[in-house]
Every structure is written in structure tokens, then in C-alpha cells.
N, C-alpha and C positions, 0 to 999 in steps of 0.2 A: 171795680177795684181801683184804689188810689195809687197813682204813680208817684206821689210825693214820697212814699216810703222806700222806693226802689234803691236810691243811693245808699240808704242805711243797710239794706239787705246785702247789697253788693260789697260794701265795706266789710261786713261780717264774714262773708264768704272768703274774701281776700285774706283776712287775718287768719282764718282757719287753715287756708291753703298754705300760707307761710309758716304757720305753726307746725303743720304736719311735715312740711319740707324740712324745716330746721330740726325737728325731732328725728326724722329719718337720717339726715346728715350727721346728727350727733351720734346716733347708734352706729352708723357706718364708720365714723371716726374712731369710736371706742373699739369696734371690732377690728379695725385696721391696726390700731395701737396694740390691742391684746394679741392679735395674730402675729404681729412683728415681734413682740416680747416673747411669745411662746416659741416662735421659730428661733429667735436668738438664743434663748436659754435651753431650748430642747435640742436643737440641732448643732449648737456650738460644740466643737470638739473639746472634750475634757482633757485635763492635764495628763500627759503621757506618764504611765506608771514607770518609775525607775527600774532598770533591769534587775538590780540586786535588792529590790524592796523586801523580798521574803527571805533573804539570805541570813543564816545564823551559823553557829559553830557546828551544828549537826549536818549541814548541807555539804556534801562532798562530790556533787555533780551538778552541772548547769548547762542549759542549752536554750536555743532559740528555734522556734518553728515559725516559718513565714507563710502566711496564707494570702498570697498575692494572686488574685484571679486574672491579672494581666499576664501572668506566666502561663504559657501554653500547656505545660504539663499539669499544673495544678488545676487549670480550667477543665482539661480533658478528663482528669481523674474525678473531680467533683461532679461533673456532668454524668459520667458513667455510674457513679455510686448512687446518686440521687434517682436516676432512672431505675436502677436496680431496686432500690428501697421502695420506690413508688409502685413498681410492678409486683413486688412481693406482697403488698398489702391489698391487691385488687380482689383476692379470693378469700373465702372463709371468714369474712368480717361482716358484721351487721352494718347498716347504713350509718348509724351514729358513730361507731368506732372508726369506720372507713373515713368519715369526714374529719374526725379528730386527727387521724394519722396524716391525711392529706394536708390539713392545715399546718401540722407540725413540720412536715417535709418542706412545704412551701416557705414557711417562716425560717426554717433552718438554712435553706438555700440562700434566701435573701440576707439572713443574719451573717453568714460566712462572708458574703461578698460586700456587704454595705455597713454592717453594724459593729464590726470589730476592728481594732487597730491592727496594723500590718504584722506586728511581732507578738507572739505568745511565748511566755517564759516557762521553762521546764526546770524544776528543782528535784534533785535525786538525793536519797539518803540510803546508804547500804549498812546493814547490820551483819557483820561477819559471823557472829555467834549463831544466828538463825538462817544465814545465807539468804537474807530477804532484802529485796530492793524495793524501796518505797518511793513513790513519785507524786508530785503535785504539779499540774500545769495551770497557769494563769492565763485566761483569755481576756484581755482588757477591752471593755466596750468603748465605742467612740464618743458617745454623748449621752445626755440625760434621756433623750427620746428612745434610744436603743435599749437603755436600761429599763425604762418604764414598759416598753412593749415586751421585752424578754421576761421581765418579772411577772407581768400580767399573764403571759402564756403559761409560764411554769405554775402559777397559782391555779389556773383553770384546767390544766391537762396532766399534771404530774400527781402522784399520790401525796398524801400528807407528809410534810417535812419531818424528818427524824430529829431535827434540832432547829430551834428558832431563838434568835437573840437580836432584838431590835429589828432592823431592816434586813438582817442576815438570815438566810434559810438554807438548810442542808437537806438534800434529797438523796435517798438510796436508790440508785438505778439498777443494781443487781445485788443478789444475796451472795455471801461467801459460799464457796464449794468445799468439798472435803479436803482438797489440796491447797486451799487458800485461806488466809486468816481473816480477810475482809473482802467485801464486794466493791462495786464502783460507786463513788460518791460524786454528787454534783452540788455546788453551792453558788449562790449569788450574794455578793457582799461588796458594799462600797462601790457599786458600779462596775464590778468585775465578776467574771465567772471563774470558778475553780473546779478542776477535775482531779480526783485522786483515788488511790486504792488503799489508803491508810487514814483512819480517823484521827490519829495522833498528829501526823504532819498536816492534815487538813485544818484541824482546830488551831494549831500553832500559826499557820499561814493566815487564817482569818483574823487572829489577834493582831498580827503584824499589819494587815491592811487597815485596821482601825487606829493605827498609829502613824499618820502621814509624816510626822516630823522625825520618825525613827531613823537613826543612822545605821546603815547596813553595808557590809562589804564582805567579799569572799576572803577566805583564809589564804595565806601565802601559797600553800601547796596547790590549791585549786586555781588560784588566780594565774599561776604560771601557765597552766594548760588553757585557761580561758583566753589568755593573751594570744595563744597560738591560733584561735578561731578567727581572729581578725573581724570581729563583729561590726566595727564601724565602717569597714570597707569590704563587704562580702563579695565574693566572685559572682559574676552574673549567672542567674539561674539557680543559685544555692537556696534550697528550701529548708534544710535542717542543718544545724551546727550544734554539736554536743561535746562537752569535755567532762571527764571523770577522773578522780584520783583512785588509783588502785588500792584495794584493801585485800586482806587474805580471803581468797575464794571468789573475788568479784569477777575477774576476767574469765576464770574457769566457768563460773556460773553463766556468763554471757555466751560462752562457747556452747554450753549445753542448750541454752535457749535457741541459738542459731541452728544447732544440730536438729532440734525438735521441729522448728518451723519449716526448714527446707528439706527435711527428710533424709539427713545424712547420719546414718547410724554408726557409732564407734568413733566419730571425729574427735571428741574430747579425750577419749582414752588414748587414741593414736598420738595426738599432740603432746599429751603429758609424758608418754614414753619417749617420744622423739626429743623433747626438750631435755629430759633427764639424761639421755644418751650424750647430749652436747654439754652437760654439766651446768645447765641453767634450768630455770623454772618460771612459773608465773610470778614468783616473788621478785624476779629481776625486772618486771615491767612496773614503771612508776605511775603511769597514767595513760589515758587513751583519748584520742580525738576522733569523732565520727562526723562526717559531713555527707549530705545527700542532695541529690537533684532528681525530682520527679520529671522524667522525660515525657511520659505519656501515661494514659490510664493503665497500660500494661507493663511499663518498664521504668526502672529507676536505677540510678548509678550512685555508688557509695565509695567513699575513701575512708579507710580505717588506719589511723596512725597510732602505733604502740610505742610509747617512749620507754627507753631502758636506762639503767644506771650508767652504762658505758657503751661506747660505739662497738666494742667487741661483742658484748651481749646482743646488741641490735643486729649485728652481722649473723650471729648464730641463729637468732630468732627468725630472721628473714630466710635463712637457709632451710630451717625446719618448715616454715610456711610454704616455701617453694616446693618442697618434697610432698607436701600434703595437697597441693593444688589439684592433682588428678582426682583426688577424693572429693574436692569441693566443686569443681567445674562439671558442666553437663547437666543432665536431667535424670532424676531417679524415678523409678516406677512408683506411682501413687502420690508423687509430689507435683504440685502445679508449677513449680519454679524451675527455670533453666538458668544456670549461672555461668558467667564468664569471669575469670579472675586472673590476676597476676600480682606479683609482689616484688619489692626491691628494698634497698637500704637507703635511708636519708639521714645522714648524720648519726645521731644516737637513737634512731627510731627505725622500726620495721614498718613498711607501708604496704597495705593490701588494697587493691582496687577491685571492686565488685560491680558487675553489670548484671542485674537480676531482672528477668522477664517472667511473665506468668501471673501478674497480679489480677488480671481480669478473671482468669479461671479461679483464683483464690477467692475473690469477692463473690463469684458465682456460687461457689460452695458455701461461703460464709453467709450469703443472703439468698437462700433458695426461693424459687418462685413456684407456688403450688399450682395444681391442675385446676383450670377454670371450670366453673359449673356450666351446664348447658345453656343457661340464660345469659351468660357473660361471654364477651369476646375472648378469643384465645390469647391470653396475656403472654404466655411464653413465646408464642410466635411473634407477637408484636415486639417483645423485648429483643428477640434475636435480630429483627430488622433494625431496631434502634441501635443495638450494639454494633452492627455492621456499619451503620451510618456514622456512629461515633468513631469507629476505627478508621474510617476513611477520611475523617476531618483532620 
């Protein structure tokens, strides 16, 4: 073998090594730049959606829901609900569907704590002729990455959308019942999620989201009650703030809903008669403010402020409510809720404070856990232990 050729072979090997090294470094640099750009554009917070972005002349109620997981009450409630949902799916499902549900709950939990902005907006529209309250809630996503992941999950795990327009898709989560004109709708549009019970207000809201330069503001009647909410400086722990303008039948309709949910029969009829005896009625109420604080998974506190035309009407209204308190407070047979309440006058408004407990039992009835099969662990027993641990935290 000739050693004269060795230097040439060594030189070739060195060039190859340097070529491979430079190529790898180039790829690493490209990956680093690409990863940095993806992180910047994907995780960078998107512009905050203006509070009144979907406001128009039809909207007569507006509110804010705060999903702050640093709040102990919100954290306790979401932990309990997701445990309950998870346990409810452990039985009577084939492995494929069980995996889908598990993935959904895992993503939903992460989604609520990490992917959405802190404030979700609620818009209400009341139709006096049909005694129908329509609502749309906008859940603004934080960034492009959260939009992409949520969009991908919805495409893979929800039924075919009932409506598609560009990047906007509307899904039907539930069908209308005999007593309802429409079911529940979920849409993803322009990096935001929308939940509604009315296709008309849903489609109108989607159109507004596609007009970022649109100027929107609340009407004077609604704005005066929104100002009472103090949205820019909310009290510590406040999770819900809602203001509505009263229209014929609206407050009475809300009383009927409260009566049905907490199991107080005859409350609406009693209040109507008592107000009439004082020479006033629901028409003397101009608007309402509702604020709420989730204290724990089982308990929440609310303040209801009913604004009246005059201070005299407010005094009479507060007197009627005080007389009705024994009918409101306590716990009724068959109802999961126990209520503590008091009322007072504040200027031209009657104020009701409610302390409601029993939400754990309500969610237990709302999200039942089936009996486990012989091959599966006893889910109900495991859930009970988890509930006790949650309660003690």
C-alpha cells in the first residue's frame, strides 16, 4: 500500500466531516428559527375582543363571566365537575368512545385554565311577545395555538357542522325539545368560541365577529345598568356580573325560572298578588343587576338589585320581598338547594342577597354515575372518595 496517497484521503475525510457538521448546524438553525417563529405567532396572545363587540340595537342584557382558576371557588367547582364527568363515562362505553370522552375532558380542563381569556361576554335578547330569552356567550381564545388545537379537536370529535362559512363552523350540541324552539349551538369563528340557544342571535354574532372595525355600543337604557356593574374595578372574588333592561314579562319570567330551579312552588303567583296589593307591579322595575361569587363547589353567593322608577316603589318592592323571604329561605323536599336570603332598600332599588348551597347534589343528579361492570373498578365508590377529598380541600 502506498502511503503517498494518505494525505489526500485524510483531506477528503476532513472536508466531508466539515460538510456534515455545517449541514447539521444549518438544519438546527432553521429548526430554531422555525420553532421560535411558531412559538411567537402561535402562543402570542391575540388582541382582546372588545366587551361590546357583538352589541346591537336588539341586545338588552349584557354580562361578564370570569373563569379565573386562581379563584379558589372556581377551581374547586371545576375540579369537582370534571371528576364527576370523568367518572360518569367509565361505564357502558366501548374503549373507542371512552378514549374520545377522556381526551375531550382532558382538553376541556386544560382549555378552561390555559386557552381562554379571563373574561367571557354574555349578550341577552328578550322577546316579550314570545316570553323568550335568547343568549349568546363569547369565549375569546388566548392565541392562535389554542384556536388551532380547539378547532382540530372539534373537527375530529364532534358531529358534522350544521353550518360552515370559511373558517367558521357551527355545531348542534343538542336538539330542541317540545318546550324549546332550539337546542344548544356551539361555533368557532375568528379565534373565538360562541355558545347560544338561538340560531338567529348566533348568526348575527358571527357576522359581527367578521367585522373587526365595526363600531358597537350599548343603548342608553342598557348602558346605565352596565355602569352599575363596575366592570373595570370588580370586587374581589366576583365571578359573574350581569345587567338587563326590564321588558314586559321579563322579571316575572326570571322569577318563574328561579321558582322551577330551586323547587319553590307558587312563588311567582305570591309575588304578583303581593305587589298588586301595594299598588305596584313588575312594570315598576326598570332593570336588574345580578352579581355572583362561587365560594366552593357546593356554594355560591348572589346579589340581585332591582331598580325602580322611584324610591317609593323600591321601598314597597323591598317590603314585598321581605314578606316572601320565609317562602324563599330554607330547603324544600325534593330540591338539592338550601337558601339563605335577606333584602333591603338601596336608594331607588330593592336588594336581595342569596346564599345558595347544594350545587354538589345538583351536579350529582345532573351527571349521574352508572353502575360499574364486574370487570371494572367500583367507580361510584371511587367518586365518593374523590368528592370527600375535594370537599376537604
